[in-house]
C-alpha positions in Angstrom: 6.8 10.7 22.3 7.3 14.0 23.7 4.8 15.5 21.2 2.2 12.8 22.2 2.8 13.5 25.9 2.3 17.1 25.4 -1.0 16.6 23.4 -2.2 14.3 26.1 -1.5 16.7 28.9 -3.2 19.6 26.9 -6.3 17.5 26.4 -6.3 16.7 30.1 -5.9 20.4 31.1 -8.7 21.5 28.6 -11.0 18.6 29.7 -10.5 19.6 33.4 -11.0 23.4 32.7 -14.2 22.6 30.8 -15.6 20.7 33.9 -14.5 23.4 36.2 -16.1 26.1 34.1 -19.2 24.1 33.9 -19.3 24.0 37.7 -18.5 27.4 38.6 -17.8 29.7 35.6 -14.8 31.7 34.8 -14.6 34.0 37.7 -14.4 31.2 40.2 -11.9 29.1 38.5 -8.3 29.9 39.0 -5.1 28.6 37.2 -4.1 27.0 40.7 -7.3 25.0 40.9 -7.1 23.9 37.2 -3.5 22.8 37.9 -4.4 20.9 41.1 -7.3 19.2 39.2 -4.9 18.1 36.4 -2.3 16.9 38.7 0.4 19.3 37.7 2.1 22.5 39.2 0.8 26.0 38.3 4.0 26.8 36.5 3.9 23.8 34.3 0.2 24.8 33.6 1.3 28.3 32.6 4.0 26.9 30.3 1.0 25.5 28.3 -1.5 28.3 28.9 0.1 31.5 30.4 -3.3 33.1 31.1 -6.8 31.7 31.8 -8.2 33.6 28.6 -5.9 31.4 26.7 -7.7 28.3 28.0 -11.2 30.0 27.4 -10.3 30.7 23.8 -9.3 27.1 23.0 -12.2 25.7 24.7 -14.8 28.1 23.0 -13.1 27.4 19.6 -13.3 23.6 20.0 -16.9 23.9 21.2 -17.8 25.8 18.1 -15.9 23.4 15.8 -17.8 20.5 17.3 -21.1 22.0 16.7 -20.1 23.2 13.3 -18.9 19.8 12.2 -22.1 18.2 13.3 -24.1 20.3 10.9 -22.8 19.1 7.8 -24.9 18.8 4.4 -24.4 15.1 4.7 -26.6 14.8 7.7 -28.9 17.8 7.4 -30.8 19.0 4.2 -30.0 22.8 4.4 -31.6 24.8 1.7 -28.9 27.6 2.0 -26.3 28.8 4.2 -28.6 31.3 6.0 -30.7 28.4 7.1 -27.6 26.5 8.4 -26.5 29.7 10.1 -29.9 29.8 12.0 -29.6 26.3 13.0 -26.0 26.5 14.2 -26.8 29.7 16.2 -29.9 28.2 17.8 -28.1 25.0 18.8 -25.3 27.0 20.4 -27.6 29.1 22.3 -30.2 26.3 23.2 -27.4 24.1 24.6 -26.9 27.0 27.2 -30.6 27.4 27.8 -31.2 23.7 28.5 -28.0 23.2 30.6 -26.9 25.6 33.4 -23.3 24.1 33.3 -23.1 24.7 29.6 -24.5 28.3 30.1 -21.6 29.1 32.4 -19.2 28.1 29.7 -20.8 30.2 27.1 -21.2 33.2 29.4 -17.6 33.0 30.2 -16.6 33.2 26.6 -19.1 36.1 25.7 -17.9 38.1 28.7 -14.2 37.5 27.7 -13.5 40.0 24.7 -10.5 38.0 23.6 -12.9 35.0 23.4 -15.4 36.9 21.4 -12.5 38.0 18.9 -11.5 34.3 18.6 -15.2 33.4 18.0 -15.2 35.9 15.0 -11.9 34.6 13.8 -13.1 30.9 13.9 -16.3 31.7 12.1 -14.4 33.7 9.5 -11.9 30.7 9.0 -14.7 28.2 8.6 -16.6 30.2 6.1 -13.3 30.6 4.2 -12.6 26.8 4.3 -16.1 26.0 3.4 -15.8 28.7 0.4 -19.4 30.0 1.3 -18.8 33.7 1.7 -20.6 34.4 -1.6 -23.6 32.4 -0.3 -23.7 34.8 2.7 -23.6 38.0 0.8 -19.9 38.3 -0.1 -16.7 38.9 1.8 -17.4 42.4 3.0 -20.9 41.5 4.2 -19.5 38.5 6.3 -16.5 40.6 7.6 -18.9 43.5 8.7 -22.0 41.5 9.6 -20.3 39.0 12.0 -18.5 41.9 13.7 -21.9 43.4 14.2 -24.2 40.5 14.9 -21.9 38.2 17.1 -21.3 40.5 20.2 -24.9 41.5 19.8 -26.3 38.0 19.9 -24.0 37.3 22.9 -25.5 40.4 24.8 -28.9 39.1 24.3 -28.1 35.8 25.5 -26.7 37.1 28.7 -30.0 39.3 29.1 -32.3 36.5 28.0 -34.1 36.2 31.1 -34.4 39.8 31.8 -35.8 40.4 28.1 -37.9 37.3 28.2 -36.2 35.8 25.0 -35.7 32.1 24.1 -32.8 30.7 22.0 -34.9 30.8 18.7 -36.0 34.4 19.1 -32.5 35.6 19.7 -31.4 33.6 16.8 -34.0 35.1 14.6 -33.2 38.6 15.7 -29.4 37.9 14.6 -30.4 36.2 11.3 -32.9 39.0 10.4 -30.4 41.9 11.2 -27.6 40.2 9.1 -29.7 39.5 6.1 -31.6 42.8 6.1 -28.6 45.0 6.8 -25.7 43.3 5.2 -27.3 41.3 2.5 -30.1 43.6 1.7 -32.7 40.5 1.6 -36.4 41.0 1.3 -38.8 40.3 4.3 -40.1 37.4 2.3 -36.6 35.9 1.7 -35.8 36.4 5.5 -39.1 34.7 6.5 -38.4 31.8 4.2 -35.0 31.3 5.8 -36.5 31.6 9.4 -39.3 29.1 8.6 -37.0 26.5 7.1 -34.6 26.8 10.0 -37.5 26.4 12.4 -38.7 23.2 10.7 -35.2 21.6 11.0 -34.6 22.7 14.9 -38.1 21.4 15.9 -37.1 17.9 15.2 -33.5 18.2 16.0 -32.1 15.9 18.7 -29.8 18.1 20.7 -28.8 15.4 23.0 -26.5 14.2 20.2 -24.5 17.6 20.5 -24.5 17.3 24.3 -22.9 13.9 23.8 -20.3 15.3 21.3 -19.5 18.1 23.7 -19.1 15.8 26.8 -16.4 13.9 24.9 -14.6 16.5 22.8 -11.3 16.2 24.8 -11.3 12.6 25.3 -8.0 10.8 24.7 -7.7 9.8 21.1 -5.8 6.7 19.6 -4.9 6.3 16.0 -6.9 9.3 15.1 -10.1 8.1 16.4 -12.0 8.5 20.0 -11.4 5.6 22.4 
């Protein structure tokens, strides 16, 4: 019972933090405000999450996992992992382009170095679990490549309006940089990946992802969403 109560309280805290971040962004959301929204004291909140960055990290990790889990080979016919990487990255960025509230959450994570580090760890863990490192150029390419392209992609997203870049343009820059620099792919191979990814995303219903994100911290019963 105690464990279930703790899990329920954590979901409540995360759901409320996610909502507040969507409203105002990281800088304007205090731990006290999160505690008030969650109906608990600040000291109790800090027993779960001592620092705001811990909350951001968990929210960003859940956000990424939700999108990754939606992009399985069971639902989309990906030709290879590079195409899947393009689609995944595009969706993450396009969610922020289409929805200002989601952009605040993404920008909060991008601006927090601990969150960026967690993004890298989460991606590396997912790659290990899926056993696809060899399909992305090998362990060394993945380790060096992600460390290089993830922060750069985040920076381009933050400066997207200044540089007049859309989500797919930013994604293509990331994929080209990774494939050319860390995999040694030819221009033809890169173009094929970008074109195949484009064909998938042009027909992709992103509203399904929005719905998943809106419910990712909902209460669960018997291992299923209510």
